[in-house]
C-alpha positions as CSV (number, residue, x, y, z in Angstrom):
1,M,109.7,175.1,70.5
2,N,109.8,177.3,67.5
3,I,112.5,176.1,65.2
4,Q,113.5,178.1,62.5
5,I,116.7,177.2,60.4
6,H,118.9,179.3,57.9
7,S,120.4,177.9,55.2
8,I,122.7,181.0,54.3
9,H,123.6,180.8,50.2
10,F,123.0,177.5,49.4
11,D,119.4,175.0,49.0
12,A,119.2,172.4,51.6
13,D,117.6,169.0,51.3
14,Q,114.4,167.7,53.7
15,K,116.1,165.6,55.0
16,L,119.1,167.0,56.9
17,L,116.2,169.8,57.5
18,D,114.0,167.5,59.1
19,L,117.4,165.4,61.0
20,I,118.5,168.9,62.4
21,N,114.6,169.4,63.8
22,K,115.0,166.2,65.4
23,K,117.9,167.5,67.5
24,V,117.0,170.3,67.8
25,E,113.4,168.8,69.6
26,K,115.3,166.4,71.5
27,L,116.9,169.9,73.0
28,N,113.7,170.3,75.3
29,H,114.4,166.9,77.4
30,Y,116.8,168.3,78.9
31,F,115.4,172.1,79.8
32,D,111.5,172.7,78.9
33,A,112.0,176.5,79.1
34,I,112.6,176.9,75.4
35,I,110.7,179.3,74.0
36,G,112.9,179.1,70.2
37,S,116.0,177.9,68.5
38,E,117.8,179.4,65.1
39,V,119.9,177.3,63.2
40,F,122.0,178.9,60.5
41,L,123.7,176.3,57.9
42,K,126.7,177.6,56.1
43,I,129.7,176.9,53.7
44,D,132.9,178.1,54.5
45,K,134.8,179.4,51.7
46,A,138.2,178.0,53.5
47,S,139.2,175.1,50.5
48,T,139.7,172.5,53.8
49,A,137.6,169.8,53.6
50,E,135.7,170.7,57.8
51,N,133.9,173.2,55.4
52,K,130.0,172.9,57.1
53,V,129.5,175.0,59.5
54,V,126.1,174.7,61.9
55,E,125.8,177.5,64.1
56,I,122.6,177.3,66.9
57,K,121.5,179.2,69.0
58,L,118.6,179.4,71.9
59,N,115.9,181.8,72.8
60,V,115.8,180.5,76.7
61,P,114.4,182.5,79.5
62,G,117.7,184.5,80.6
63,N,121.0,184.4,78.5
64,D,120.6,183.4,74.9
65,L,122.4,180.0,74.4
66,F,124.7,180.3,71.8
67,V,127.0,177.3,70.2
68,K,129.1,176.8,66.3
69,R,130.8,173.9,64.9
70,Q,132.5,173.1,61.4
71,C,133.1,170.3,60.1
72,Q,133.4,168.2,57.4
73,S,130.0,167.2,56.9
74,F,126.8,169.4,58.2
75,E,124.8,166.1,60.9
76,E,128.4,166.1,62.4
77,A,128.2,169.6,62.9
78,A,125.0,169.7,64.1
79,D,125.3,166.2,66.6
80,E,128.4,168.6,68.6
81,C,126.0,171.8,68.7
82,T,123.7,170.0,69.8
83,D,125.8,168.3,72.1
84,A,127.7,171.4,73.3
85,L,124.1,172.6,73.9
86,R,122.4,169.8,76.2
87,Q,125.7,170.5,78.6
88,Q,124.9,174.1,78.5
89,L,121.9,173.2,79.4
90,K,121.7,170.9,81.9
91,K,124.5,173.6,83.9
92,R,121.2,176.6,83.0
93,K,118.7,173.4,84.4
94,E,120.8,172.8,87.5
95,K,121.9,176.3,88.7
96,T,117.8,177.4,88.5
97,R,117.5,174.3,90.9
98,R,119.6,175.4,93.2
99,N,118.3,179.3,92.8
100,L,115.4,178.1,93.5
101,S,115.8,175.0,96.4
102,R,118.0,178.4,98.5
103,K,114.9,181.0,97.8
104,Q,112.8,178.7,99.6
105,I,115.6,177.8,102.5
């Protein structure tokens, strides 16, 4: 899977990039037809503590999956994004499996 990480208006350190790569790569275990992904890291201008934004777009056959989370840290937001995508991928895989079984009947 091709993973592109974009940090908007700041330079993300290598530790954060490695963590996000690792988390997004793990999504292949739930749905092996993932073509690629784009990750956007942003710092919201709001003065609240929860100003770190992570957006992940997964390119899968059919429709793309998209998740956006805002938390106190990029690591926490990445965790929440990958958890949400994991659920979406499980649903997509089950739906695909049901459609295939209906076609075979």
